[in-house]
Structure formats: C-alpha cells, structure tokens
C-alpha positions as CSV (number, residue, x, y, z in Angstrom):
1,M,33.7,-17.5,13.8
2,K,31.2,-19.7,11.9
3,K,28.5,-18.7,14.4
4,N,29.2,-15.0,13.7
5,I,29.0,-15.6,9.9
6,L,25.7,-17.5,10.3
7,I,24.2,-14.7,12.4
8,L,25.3,-12.0,9.9
9,S,23.9,-14.1,7.0
10,V,20.5,-14.4,8.7
11,L,20.5,-10.6,9.5
12,A,21.4,-9.8,5.9
13,L,18.7,-12.0,4.6
14,A,16.1,-10.5,6.9
15,F,16.9,-6.9,5.9
16,S,17.1,-7.6,2.2
17,S,13.8,-9.7,2.0
18,C,11.6,-6.6,1.8
19,K,13.2,-3.2,1.4
20,K,11.4,-0.3,3.2
21,N,10.7,2.8,1.2
22,E,13.1,5.1,2.9
23,Q,12.6,8.0,0.5
24,A,9.3,9.0,2.2
25,D,11.0,9.0,5.6
26,V,13.8,11.2,4.4
27,L,11.3,13.6,2.9
28,V,9.3,13.9,6.1
29,E,12.5,14.4,8.2
30,E,13.9,17.1,5.8
31,T,10.6,19.1,5.6
32,A,9.4,18.6,9.2
33,T,12.0,20.9,10.6
34,T,11.2,23.8,8.1
35,Q,7.6,23.7,7.0
36,P,4.3,21.9,7.6
37,V,3.8,18.6,5.8
38,T,0.5,17.5,4.3
39,Q,-0.2,13.8,4.6
40,A,-2.1,11.8,1.9
41,S,-5.1,11.9,4.3
42,G,-5.1,15.7,4.1
43,D,-3.9,16.1,7.7
44,V,-1.3,18.8,8.1
45,L,1.7,18.1,10.4
46,M,3.4,21.0,12.1
47,P,7.2,21.1,12.4
48,G,8.4,18.5,14.9
49,A,5.1,16.6,14.9
50,A,5.1,12.8,14.5
51,P,2.7,11.4,11.9
52,E,-0.3,9.5,13.4
53,I,0.0,5.8,12.7
54,M,-3.4,4.2,12.6
55,S,-3.9,0.6,13.6
56,Q,-5.9,-1.8,11.6
57,E,-8.7,-1.5,14.2
58,S,-8.7,2.3,14.0
59,L,-8.9,2.2,10.2
60,I,-11.8,-0.3,10.3
61,Q,-13.6,1.8,12.8
62,E,-13.1,5.0,10.7
63,T,-14.6,3.3,7.6
64,K,-17.5,2.0,9.7
65,N,-18.3,5.6,10.8
66,K,-19.0,6.7,7.2
67,P,-22.3,5.7,5.4
68,Q,-21.8,2.2,4.0
69,T,-21.8,1.5,0.3
70,S,-20.7,-1.4,-1.9
71,L,-18.1,-1.8,-4.7
72,A,-17.1,-4.1,-7.5
73,L,-13.5,-4.7,-8.5
74,S,-12.2,-5.3,-12.0
75,E,-10.3,-8.2,-10.4
76,N,-8.8,-8.8,-6.9
77,H,-5.7,-10.7,-8.2
78,W,-3.2,-9.9,-10.9
79,D,-0.3,-12.0,-12.3
80,F,2.6,-10.1,-13.7
81,K,4.0,-13.4,-15.0
82,D,7.8,-13.1,-15.6
83,V,9.4,-9.9,-14.4
84,K,13.1,-9.1,-14.8
85,K,15.0,-8.6,-11.5
86,G,15.2,-4.8,-10.8
87,E,12.2,-3.9,-13.0
88,S,9.3,-2.0,-11.5
89,V,5.8,-3.1,-12.7
90,E,2.4,-1.8,-11.8
91,H,-1.2,-2.7,-12.2
92,V,-4.4,-0.6,-12.0
93,Y,-7.4,-2.3,-10.2
94,E,-10.6,-0.6,-11.3
95,V,-13.1,0.1,-8.5
96,T,-16.8,0.8,-9.3
97,N,-19.2,2.2,-6.6
98,T,-22.2,-0.1,-6.9
99,G,-23.9,1.3,-3.8
100,S,-26.0,4.4,-3.1
101,N,-23.5,6.4,-0.9
102,P,-20.2,7.9,-2.0
103,L,-17.3,5.4,-1.8
104,V,-14.4,6.7,0.2
105,I,-11.1,4.9,0.2
106,S,-9.4,5.9,3.4
107,Q,-6.1,4.1,2.9
108,V,-4.3,1.3,1.0
109,K,-1.8,-0.5,3.1
110,P,0.7,-2.7,1.2
111,G,2.0,-5.8,3.0
112,C,5.6,-4.9,2.1
113,G,7.7,-1.9,1.4
114,C,8.4,-3.2,-2.1
115,T,4.8,-2.3,-3.0
116,A,3.8,1.3,-3.5
117,P,0.1,2.1,-3.6
118,D,-1.8,4.9,-5.2
119,Y,-5.6,5.3,-5.2
120,T,-8.5,7.7,-6.0
121,K,-8.5,10.1,-3.0
122,E,-11.8,11.9,-3.7
123,P,-15.1,10.2,-3.0
124,I,-16.3,8.0,-5.8
125,M,-20.0,8.7,-6.4
126,P,-22.5,5.9,-7.0
127,G,-22.1,4.4,-10.4
128,Q,-18.7,6.0,-10.9
129,K,-15.3,4.4,-11.1
130,G,-12.0,4.9,-9.3
131,Q,-8.6,3.3,-9.3
132,I,-6.2,1.5,-7.0
133,T,-2.7,1.2,-8.4
134,L,-0.1,-1.2,-6.9
135,K,3.5,-0.8,-8.1
136,F,6.0,-3.6,-7.4
137,D,9.8,-3.1,-7.3
138,S,11.4,-6.5,-8.0
139,S,15.0,-5.4,-7.1
140,N,15.3,-7.4,-3.9
141,F,13.5,-10.6,-5.0
142,D,14.1,-13.8,-6.9
143,G,11.6,-16.4,-8.0
144,L,7.8,-16.5,-7.4
145,Q,6.5,-13.7,-5.3
146,N,3.0,-13.3,-3.9
147,K,2.2,-9.8,-2.4
148,Q,-1.0,-8.1,-1.1
149,A,-2.4,-4.8,0.0
150,E,-5.3,-4.0,2.3
151,V,-7.9,-1.5,1.1
152,Y,-9.8,0.4,3.8
153,A,-13.1,1.9,2.5
154,N,-16.6,2.5,3.7
155,V,-17.8,-1.0,2.8
156,E,-19.2,-3.8,5.0
157,K,-16.3,-6.2,4.7
158,A,-13.2,-4.0,5.2
159,P,-10.4,-4.4,4.6
160,I,-10.6,-5.6,1.0
161,V,-7.4,-7.6,0.1
162,L,-5.9,-7.1,-3.4
163,T,-3.1,-9.5,-4.4
164,F,-0.6,-10.0,-7.2
165,S,2.1,-12.4,-8.1
166,A,5.3,-12.1,-10.1
167,N,8.0,-14.5,-11.1
168,V,11.2,-12.5,-10.7
169,V,13.9,-13.8,-13.2
170,K,17.5,-12.7,-13.8
C-alpha cells in the first residue's frame, strides 16, 4: 500500500511540475478534421496531416541556410522578482538587427509548457528592431523558478538562449 502511494505521489509530482499547453493540441485536433490549419511557420496542414516536428539539428541547419546576420538583445535574462501563484507574467526582449542581411527568427522553443513564446514573424531589416515575448504561467509552481527559451535565427551562434527567473509566492 505504501509503495503504491509513493509511486502515485512521484507520478503526480512529475505531471504537475510543468503543465503542457493542451489548448493548442485541442485546436489542431478539432480543426484538422474539417479544414486546413496554418502553422506559425506559414505551412498549411491538410486534414489528417500531422505537423512536422523539427529537431534542434534541423532548426540549426535551416538557420544556417539563410544569409547570416548579427543581432543585439536588450537583455538575455529577466527577473520577474516575486510573482503570485497563479499569475501570468510576460516580458518583451527587444531584438535589433545589427548585421547587413535581414534577420529571420525561425522559431522560439521554450524549455517548458509553462512558457508561451511570441515573436516577430516577418524579416527584421538591418538596423530595425523586433520583439520576442515570453509569457510565464506560475499556476503549477512554488518558490524560485529559472526558465529558458531557445531562439533559432539566421545568426552564427544559434540557438540564442533567453532566460528568466521568478519567485512564485502564495
């Protein structure tokens, strides 16, 4: 009996440590049977088609195939300080294209389902600015949290890692 309780406790902890964003999965499942779905990358999925999952190596290779440029970040780490449990907070990282070719952000991959990314989808011309927003849902966390997201773009050292921290309080 004690063994079963221990196993269930470990499983519950594992599943609650980082909640997956299930809303997107439901949306794809509901729409895939009736109409084409357009992915963030611009690719259109036909009914019944499974979305292509790109590996880290594929993403890096895709960014290397575009003309390389360089960028400057407003910061690569943000501290939200104290965040009330259940609160969602977000931070906008400003990206400046400091190179001579258009900057293309291919994808932003958060390290956890509790972090939702958004970013400038169109090419950022030399000298222009774009944005990467990371939104953190603190519902399933307590205490100090350190999270990250990988940014895939046509720069020499991809992926670029953005980080943030938050102290989740009750």
